[in-house]
N, C-alpha and C positions, 0 to 999 in steps of 0.2 A: 429069611430071617430067623435067627435063633429063637427057639421057643422062649416065651416069656411066662411060662407057667411056673417057674421056679420060684420059690419064696426067698427073696433077697436076704432076709435075715439068716438064712441057712446057706444060700449059695454064695454069698459074696464076703463073708468074714476073712475068708483067705486072700482077698484082694491086696496085692502088694507084699503078700508073706512069701510068696514063691519068688525065688531069684529069676526064674525063667520069664515071669510076667512083670515083675518090676525091678529095676536096678536102682541103687540108692545114689543120691546126689550129695554134693558138699554141702548145699544149703540145708539147714537143719530140718530133718523130718521129710522133706520133699522126697518124691519118688518119680522115676521115670517109668511110665507105663507102655508096654510094648503094643505093637498095632493090633494084635488079636485081642488083648484085653480091652483095647480102647473101643473096638468093634462091639465086643461082648457088653461093655456098659452102655453104649448107645443103644443097642438093641433091647437090652433087658431093663433099662430104666425106663424106656419110651412106652407110651401108650398109643392108641390109635389117635390120628390127627383130628381136629376138630375144625369146625367152620370159623373163619374170620373174613371181614368184608373186604379186606384190601391186601396187598402185598405190603412189604416194608423193607425197601432196598437200603435204606440210610438211617433215618430217625424222623420223628415228629417234634423233636425237642431242641430248643434253642439255648436252655440254660443248664445243660448237664454238667458244664464245668463249675458252675457256682458253688456247688458243695464240696469241691475238692479240699479246700482248706480245713473245713470241719471234718471231713472223712479222714484226712492225714492226721489231724490232732488227736485222734482217738486210738492210734496205734493199733491198727486192725490187722497187721501182717500175720501170716500163717493161718491156720484154719481153712474153711471152704467159703467160696463165693458162689452165690446163685444169682443168675440174672436172666433176662429176657430180651428178645428182640436182637437186632444187629449189631451196630457199630459203637454204641455207647459202652458196652461191656469192655472193650479193649482199654478205654481210657481209665475206667474204674479199676479194672484188674491191675494195670501198670502202677496205679496210685496205691493200692490196698497190698498187693504182693502176697496173694493167697498161695497155699500149698496146691491147691486144686480148684478149679471152677467148672461149673455146670450151667449150661445155658438152656433154660426150660421154655418152651414156646408151642402154643397150641398148633402152630402152623408147621407142617413138615418143610415148607419152603424155607423156613428159618434155619432148620438142621441143615438143609442142602446148601444154603448160602454160606452158613459157617464151615461146611466142609470145603467149599469153594475158597473162602479166605484162607483157611487152614493150609491148604496145598499151596496156593500163591505165596503166603507169608514164609512158609518153611523153604520155598525155592529161591526167596529174594536175598540178595546181598545187602540191601540198603532199603531206606525208605523210597527213594527215587525208583530203585528196581522194582519194588511192590507196586507202587502206583502206575508204572508203565505197564506191568503185567496186568493189573486189575483192569486197567482202562484200554489195554491193547494199543498203546502209544509208544513205541520204542524210540527213545531220543538217539540222535546220531552220536552225541558226545555226552559223558557223564559229569555231574557236578561234584564238587569237593564233598566228602562224607559229612562235614559239619555245616553244610549249608543250611539256611533257615528254611523252615517249611513254606514260607511265602515264595522263596527263590525256586524251590523244588516244584511247587504247584504251578508256577509260570512256566518253568522249563518243560513241564509235561504238557501243559495247556497249549504251548505253542508247537507241540508235535503233532503231526497228523496220525489219525488212527490207520492201522494197518490191518487189512483183512486177512492176509497171509500170516501175519503174527498171531492174530485172534485165532485163527483155525489151528495153528500149531500149538498154541497154549491151551486151547480146548482139548485137542487130542491127549495131550500129556496129563491134563486135569482128570479126564475121564479114566485114562489108564491107571493113573495114581489111585483114584478113588476105588477102582475095581480091585486093586492090589491089597486093600485092607482085608485080611482074613476073616471071612464071615459078615462082612458088613452087607454084602448081598444087595446092591442096588438095583432096582427094578428098572425096566425100559422107560417107564414114566419118570422115574428119578433122574434118569440121564436126560431126558428131554427137558426136565424142569432146571436141572443145572445148566444145561445149555442156554435155556431161555433167560436165566438170570445173568449169566455171564454176557450174553449178547446185549442185554439192557445197558450194562456198565460199558461196554464197547461202543453201543450206538450213541448213548447220551453223554458219555465222558463225565466231566466234573459237574455237569448240569443235571444228573440223575438226581430224583428226589425220594421222598417216602414212597410214591407210587407214581404210575404213569398218568394218573388223572387224580383231580381233587387234591392237588398238592401245593396250591398256590400259597398257602400259609406257611409251609414247611421249608426248612433249609435244604439247599442243594448239597452236593457232597463238598464242593468247594467252600461253601459257606460253613458247613459242619466242621470241616478240618481246621478252618482259620478262625473259628469262634474263640472267645477269650473267657477267663475266669472274671471275678468281681473285681480283681486287681489288675485287669487289662493284660493279662499274660496268657499266652496261647499254651494250653495244657492238654490239648488232644494228644492221644498216644503217638501220633506222627510228627508230633512238634520237636521231638528229640530223637537222636539215634539210639541213645540209651534205653528210652522206653520202648522203641520198636525192637531192640534186641531182646529185651526181657520177654515181650509177647512172643517173639519168634522162638526163644527157647522154650516158653510154655508150649507152644504148638508142636514144636519138634519132640518134646517129651510127652506129648499127648495128655497134657494136664488141662487142657481146655475141652470139655466134652458136651457136644449138643445133644439135646434130648427133646424128643416130642412130649408135651405134656400140657395139661390143663391145670393151672393154679387151684382150681376147685375141684379137680377130678379126683378118682378113687384109687388111682394107680401111681403116676409118676413121683410126686412129691413125697407120698408115703414110702415108696420104694428107696427113694434118695435118702429120706430120714433114716431108714433101717440100715442102709449101706454106710452112712456116716457114723451112726452109733456103733456099728460093728467095727469100725476103724478107730473109734475113740476121738473122733474129729468133731469140731463144732461149727455151726455157720457163723462167720464173722460178719458178713454183709450179704443182704438179699436185696437186689435191685429189681423193683417190680414196676417200674415206668408208671404208666397210667392204667394198667390192667384192671385195678380195683373199680374204676369207673364202669367197666363193662361187667365185673362181677355183680355190683349192685344192680345194674340194669336187668340182668339175666336172674336176679334173685339167687345168686349162688355164693354170695360173699361170706355167709356163715360157714360154708363148707371150706373155703379158703382159710378162714381163722382156724378151723379144726386142723387143717393140714399144717399150718404154721406151729400150733401147738405140739405137733409131733416131731417137729425138727429139733435136734439137739443144738441149743443156743446158751449163751451166758449173759450176764449183765452188761457186757461190752458189744453184744450183737446189735446190729443196725439194719433198718429198712432205708434204702434210698428210692424215693419215688418222685413222680413228676405229676404236676396238676396243670391242666390247660385253663388259661385265663380267658378263654374265648366268650363265656357266659357270666361268670361271676369272678371278678378279679380277686387274687389271693392277697392278703396283707403283705406279703413278701414280694409281691410282683416287682420286677425291675424293668424300668423304661418300657420299651414296647416288645419286651419278650413274650411269646405265646405260651410259654410255659414257665412255671416255677419248680425249682429242684428242692427237695426237702429231705432231711435225715431225721429219723426217729428211732429211739431205742425199741427193739422188739418186745421186751420184756414190759415196757411201758405200754405199748400197744396191745399186748395181750390182757394186762391188768384193766385197761379202759374197756376192751372188747367184753371181758367177762363181766364187768360191772353194768354192761348195757348202754355205754355212753355214745356208741356209734349207730346213730340211726340212719346215717347216709354218708355220702362220701365227703361232704363239707365238714362233717364232725371229724373225720378221719384226719383230713388235711390241715385242720386248723387246731387239733388236739394241744400241740405244743404252744400255741397262742394263748391258751386259757389261763 
């Protein structure tokens, strides 16, 4: 791994100023980051991985699409997106359309899973092709490109898993990952990528958040076919256009996975300096339910300090999830196990500075007061 002793405020201001590192796109202000620069950002923004009690292959959220109308009404395109975890990010990124996205997670497994997703997405010609590769279930015939996501899921679901296809895909995934200059995957990283991909192959659409204690959580099939509050399917795989947008982001290396603790001393601070050096602001920060763990670990105040160091505007928002398992939220919908919420980052910081957040309930109900 490249050394991380560089101070990003000095080392990274030239990001995308070199024609060798980044090439301009037609979309205003967006850049194509080359493979070496992608690897450098992954390495230099990341900190040492921390402990988390489980894997997270898919999601523990059922309500993630409920906030999409509000998010889209805020005109959040451009700027930078920060997220956490695996699959929800693609749906939010396709809705917000940022210039660049950083997925920050305390687990190195999440970085490796996003690397797996990235390689499969960039190689795929369509949504059907992507799901066939992800689950190692190559259909004998292809559906029309404009098929509904329900039709695509059924088509792949009716296809048998192929061990030889899995092994061929895995070899290509590992070779592609090793080809990123400077990414320097370890032998353990390769074993972990193999284990992650094997779970998708083994479980297919039934794969959930983890291989155990996941009975509350959605399967991949349920997650993809979930709807928003208007009963519309808004997952990023619900339309070919959204898939093509995410594929373009991945091919241009504009979705960057980072190992980092939201309350840590390194990753978010480095990211804040990087964005400031580029004159970028955070338009959306998807925190999922991470604050639950930060309160439990008495690290929440450090998270607030890190948020204060991010370049934001009055339009910048949090997207968060709250679990209804113990104390149902006022905005709970039906039997959904989670509530998804949008909050102004500046409003959040004002409340935090005023000492209004004594616990997580205060945070997730601040907009109800």
